[in-house]
Residue, then its C-alpha position, 0 to 999 in steps of 0.5 A: m576322220d582326218e586321215n593324217l590324224f588317223f595315220k599319225q595315231a595309229t603309227l605311235l601306237l604300232c611303234s609303241s612296243l617291240d613286243v609284236e602282240i602288244a603293239l598289235w593289240r594297241c593298234f587294234q583297240f584304235v583301229r576298231k573305232h574307225l573300221p568294222v574290225d572284230a579281229m586282226y592277225l599277223n602272218i609272215y611268209e615262210p618259203s621253207i615250208s611253202g606257206i605262211r606262219y601266223i605269229a600274233m593276233a588281237d581281238a576283243h580279248g586282247g593280244r597274244k602270240i600264236e603259232k599256226s603254219i599254213k601250207l599254200p597251193a603251188g599256184l599261190i606260192q608262185a604268184i607270191e614269189s614272182g611278185q604278181r600284185l595289183k594292190d597293196y591290199l585285197i578285199i575278200n567279202t565272200p571268202e568262200d569265192d576266193p581260193l586264199g580266203r577259203i584257206i585262211t577262213a577254214e584254218f581259223d574257223l572264220a568262214d562267216h567273216s569278211f576280211i582285208a589282207l594288207r600286204l607288207y613289204i620291206e625293201g621290196h621283199r615280202l614280209g607278211v600279211i596283216d589280216l583284218f576280220a569283220k563277222g558277216a559278208d560284205r563288211f568292208s568297203q574300198e574306203n575302208a581298204l584305202l584308209i587301212s592302206q595308209l598303215r601299210e609301211p608303219f605296219a611293215i616297219a613296226m613288225a620287222n623291228a618287233l620280229k628282229h627283236q624276238e629273234l635276238v631275244d631267242i638267240k640271247e636265250k639260246l646262248l645263255s642256255d648253252n652257257r649254263y649247260l656247258h659250264s655245268e658240264l665242264i664242272a662236272q667233268s671227271g677230268n681231262e687227264v688220262v692217268g696211265a696213258e703210257t702204262g696200263l691204258k697204252e693200248v687204249m690210248d693207241k686206238v683213241a689216236q687211230i680213231a679220234h680225227l675221224k667222224n666214226t661212231i665209237l663204242l666204249l666197253g668196260e666195267t663200271g668205274t673204269g673211266k669211260e667218260v675220261i676216254a670219250n673226253a680224250i677222244h673229243r680233245q684229240s679230234p677236229r671238234s675239240k673246240e665244239p661242244f662235248i654233251k654228255v648224256n647218261c641214258g639210264a638217268i633219264p625218266e623214260n617219259l622224258i627221253d624224247s624231249e631230253l635227246f631230241g627237244h620239243e616245240k612249244g605246246a608239244f605237251t602239257g608244260a612245254v611253254t617254250q621251245k627246247r633244243g635237246r641234247f643232240e641239237r646242242a652237240h651240233k658240230g660236236t660230240i655227244f657221249l651216250d653213257e649206258i647206252g644199254e639202258l634205253p628202252p626199245w622205242a628209244q633205240i628206234r629213235l636213235l638208229r634213225v638219228l645214226q642213219t639220217e643224221e637228222i633229228e625231229r623235236v617233239g611236236g611235229s618240227p621239220p628234220i633238223k640236219l645235224d653234224i655229230r660224233v657219237i660215243a657210246a659206253t656201256h658196262r653191260d654184255m650187249q651181245q647177250m642183251v641182243n640175243d635176249g631181245l633187250f637190244r635191237e641188233d641193227l642198232w648194235f651193229r651201228i654202234n659196234m663199228f669200233p669198239i674200245f675195251i677199257p680193262p679193269l684196275h686189277a688188270r692194270i696195277s702199275d696204273i694204281p700208284l699214279l692214280t693214287s698220286y693223282f687223286l691225292e693231290k686232286k682231293s687235298k686241293e678240293l678239301g683245302i689240305h695243305p701240304v699233300p700228305e705222303i703215303a706210308a711206303e708199305e701202303l702203296k703194296n697193299i693197295m696194289q694187292q687189292t681186287w678193287p671191284g669198283n675200280v677207279r671210282e672206288l679208288e678215288n672215293v677211298v683216297e677222299r675218305s682217307l684224307i677226311l680222316h687223316r690228321q698228320g704223319p704218313f698217309y694210310f688208306q682207310r677202307p670202309q669195313n663190312p659192318s658186323p651183323i646186327a644182333k638179332n635181340d637188339f632191334s628185331l621184333k621178339i616173336d612169341s609163339h603164342i598169339i593172343p586173339l585181337d577180340e580178346v586183347v580189346r576185350n581185356h583192354i575194355v574191361q581194364a577201363l571199366k574197372t578204372a572207371r569203376g564200371k561207369i561209361n558215361g561222363t568225364t571220368g567214364a570208361a568211354a572217355l578214358l578210351h577216347i570213344h563215343p559211349n554208344t560206340l563202346r556200348n556197342r563194342m561190349r555187346k559184340l565182345g559179350i561184356e556186361f554193362g549196367r548196374n548188375c554188370n560184372t567186369r571180369 
């Protein structure tokens, strides 16, 4: 074949797609017409793993992306990095006699294949290698190698462009994913304003000011609904990390089988359904703050994983990725008695020591009565805006005194819900709170089953029902008007049931 025509047609196919597996597949279909090729593989050199990573292949079944890393011996790595090479290609017709050949063919179960390794360079830097495999020994000649070596530069350019394109696609996907995630987090924020910062929460906010600019782990303690998330958000906003991500995790809301993936991410193919690589919450929080709400709900094995992250500041995605170094500020929160959980063996003592370095206790609402009028006004204005109520109704004078005398077991969250409910029910005039009343007990005779002390045996109930059907059918069993049709069963089934229950049938039967 004319070498110029071969070069032109192969180059056009290589440049026909930015998807590396498609370009490789099209080129493979063309090259196999002129060379004894059964498969083509593309790898790139990865100094970080001291080896090579195969990213795509093509054979008679088509082209596809692959992910397979091979660590090479120090001698081969040294030769690669020193630039020692005599030719742009290497013919290995007996892989068992070549150290590199033995490694590669063993990894892909191609020990009985010959192959040509075509080295790819971009601006003097090693990009990777195109491997052409053919089944059998001594399949490639010097002429084959010279012909395919014409495509070294087109291969290198096409593969470099495809890899850059894929890198940009991956970055775009990560940015879109982060944008969606952070946008949802902003929408779900409980509020940036700390109501009561100068009154009931003054001591809390003084501690926030002391610790916000540092990196230390913080533990927020308090009953459910006291506003631990609001305080965590305030710590983040007052820290040097305020322009970086604030990632919220409810440890009690993640199914146990998804905790690893949600917190630390996973590699593609790590488990069934892992069709793409996923970054976990910790990785998303890099340079920022992660808020671990209800940390006491983590199972023991997840506590071990979290302890390691706090100690090493590294994570590993599910699927065996190399450690990823992170810079994260951790804020944990719980409403549970953690010391008692440690005593009961439900929470690791070493993890407790790590997170309990700087605890901040958030008092319940009944312990900061002065905050109730401020919170009420805040929620009244906020909920009126959300519900489209204008103007904001004025609270009846006696109502503030009444609500300040309430215990509010649900704390700030309960007060917020009561304000919203009252706004929905409010029509006009002064604003009154509509706290839900405890439902009155349901009378037993309304819905409960009436219980008869005399229970009729089931066989007797069935016998009476069959006898009634026979009377209606005038003793007839078969036919459309027979007892079997009335009971929606087969006549033989009815006869068997009658024999079992001692019901006579026939001309002289007496259906009593």
